[in-house]
N, C-alpha and C positions, 0 to 999 in steps of 0.2 A: 549884452544886459547880464548881470550878476545877481547871482540868488546865495544870501547868507546863511547856515544852519549853526545854533548854539547846543552841543549836549552835553548833560552832565550822568554822571555815571554815578551810584551809591552800591553799596555792598556790605554785608559783613564779612566776606574774606575778601583781602586783597588779592590772594594770586588771581581770583574770576573778575577783579575791576583791572588789574595789567591784560591778562587774555584777552579780555572784549577792547580796551585800548588797542590793542596791538592788531586786533582784526580791525577794528574801523580805520585806522590809519592805513592799513595794508590795503581795503576795500575803495577807501577813497582816492588814494595815490593810482590806482588803476584806472578810473575814471579821470584822472586827469585834473584833478580839481586842487586847490592850496588848501593846505591844514595849519592850524595853529594849536600846538598840544600834543599832549593831554597835559595839562595844567592840573598838580596835584593839588587838593583845597585840604582845609583843615580837618583833622579824623575828629570826629564827635565822640563824644565817652558819656554813657551813661550809666549811673550808678544805681542798684536798687538794696535797699535795704529792707529783709523781710526776717518776721521773727519765727524761729526754729520751732518754738511749740506755742500752740495756739491761747494758751490762756494762764502758764506757768511758768514760770524762769523768764522773765523779759529781758532778763542781761545778756540772754544768750539768743545772738543773733546773726544772720549769713548775708554777707552782701554778696551781689550780681552785677556785674559791668558786661558791659556790651560798648563794643567799637564800631562804628559806621565810617568806614574808607568811602573818600570819596575824588571825584577826578573830572574835569571839566576840559572841555575842547572850547576855544575860544570861538573861532570860526572857521567853519567851512566853506569856502565859499568855491562855487560852481558857477563857470563863466560858459555862456551858455553861445 
């Protein structure tokens, strides 16, 4: 009998996602399970536009962008 797990990692920091993925792969391989991944997923970009002044100078705006980095493990298969 085998069990399968899917894991999806999300973070604003790509270093954190990479380190976590390495730890997961290392831990799973020590148990003797089969790992598929990590598979890089598309990076999501969010852009926010904010007025710099509350009620004067509408033309002066500031844009703020955030990036969400994602990685997934297709299947982690544990054989019992």
